[in-house]
C-alpha positions in Angstrom: -0.1 0.0 -0.2 2.1 3.0 -1.0 0.6 6.5 0.8 0.8 10.2 -0.7 0.6 13.0 2.0 0.4 17.0 0.6 0.6 19.8 2.4 -2.3 21.6 1.1 -1.5 25.8 0.8 -3.8 27.6 2.8 -2.9 31.3 4.0 -1.2 32.2 7.4 -3.3 31.4 10.2 -3.2 34.1 12.6 -2.1 32.7 16.0 -4.8 30.2 17.9 -6.7 33.1 20.4 -8.5 31.6 23.6 -11.5 33.5 21.9 -12.4 30.5 20.1 -14.5 27.8 20.6 -13.8 24.1 20.6 -15.4 23.5 17.4 -13.4 26.0 15.7 -10.7 25.5 17.4 -11.2 21.7 15.7 -11.7 22.9 12.4 -8.9 25.1 12.1 -6.8 22.0 13.5 -8.7 20.3 10.3 -7.7 22.3 8.1 -4.0 22.8 9.0 -3.4 18.6 8.7 -2.0 17.3 5.6 -4.2 15.1 3.6 -3.6 11.8 2.9 -4.5 10.2 -0.4 -4.3 5.8 -0.8 -3.2 5.0 -3.7 -3.8 0.8 -3.2 -6.2 -0.3 -5.7 -6.9 -3.6 -3.9 -10.5 -4.8 -5.1 -12.0 -7.1 -2.0 -12.9 -10.5 -3.3 -16.2 -10.5 -5.1 -18.8 -12.2 -3.5 -19.5 -15.8 -4.4 -22.2 -15.7 -7.0 -26.2 -17.5 -5.3 -27.8 -20.3 -7.6 -30.1 -19.1 -9.6 -33.7 -19.3 -8.4 -36.2 -22.0 -10.3 -39.1 -19.9 -11.9 -42.1 -22.8 -11.7 -44.1 -22.7 -14.6 -47.5 -21.2 -15.0 -48.8 -25.1 -15.6 -47.2 -26.4 -12.2 -48.5 -23.5 -10.1 -52.4 -23.7 -12.0 -52.3 -27.7 -11.4 -51.3 -26.6 -7.7 -54.5 -24.4 -7.6 -57.3 -27.1 -9.3 -56.2 -29.8 -7.1 -55.6 -28.0 -4.0 -59.3 -26.0 -4.8 -60.7 -30.1 -5.5 -59.3 -31.6 -2.0 -60.3 -28.7 -0.4 -63.8 -28.9 -1.9 -64.0 -32.2 0.5 -62.4 -31.7 3.1 -64.0 -28.4 4.3 -67.7 -29.8 3.0 -66.5 -33.0 5.6 -65.7 -30.1 8.2 -68.2 -28.2 7.3 -70.8 -31.3 7.8 -69.3 -32.7 11.0 -69.4 -28.8 12.8 -73.5 -28.7 12.4 -75.8 -29.1 14.4 -78.0 -32.5 14.1 -81.3 -31.5 13.2 -84.6 -34.1 12.8 -84.7 -32.9 9.3 -84.8 -34.8 6.0 -81.1 -33.2 4.5 -78.9 -33.0 8.1 -75.7 -31.5 7.6 -76.3 -29.7 4.4 -76.2 -26.4 5.6 -72.8 -27.0 7.6 -71.7 -28.7 3.9 -72.8 -26.2 2.1 -70.9 -23.7 4.0 -67.6 -25.0 4.5 -66.7 -26.5 1.1 -66.6 -23.5 -0.5 -64.0 -22.5 2.1 -62.1 -25.2 1.6 -61.9 -24.5 -1.7 -60.6 -21.1 -1.4 -58.5 -22.1 1.5 -56.9 -25.4 -0.6 -56.8 -23.5 -3.8 -54.6 -20.8 -2.1 -52.0 -23.8 -0.5 -51.9 -25.5 -3.8 -50.7 -22.4 -6.1 -48.0 -22.0 -3.3 -46.9 -25.3 -2.9 -46.9 -25.3 -6.4 -44.7 -22.3 -6.5 -42.1 -23.6 -4.6 
């Protein structure tokens, strides 16, 4: 490493008086100090390249969404029917299945797309 020190030609400064504050004294000392220029041109080692991220195809995401939606429809319908109270009617658990199936479809499709894009 080579260092080049060059004095700066500044106008003559008057003698430092006690009237100057600490900031002005610091600035005056800084102006009188020599300028140091480093001439070493060593570069830091380049970081290791990260592996390229694989981009999943749209078909894989769609397939994941469709399979997740179908599975979510079935599971959501079964869970909704199981949660629904047992009524003494001709279509027991239908109301719970009709509420649970669309909720399961949405959740399953979102999960399928998320898993398909990994």
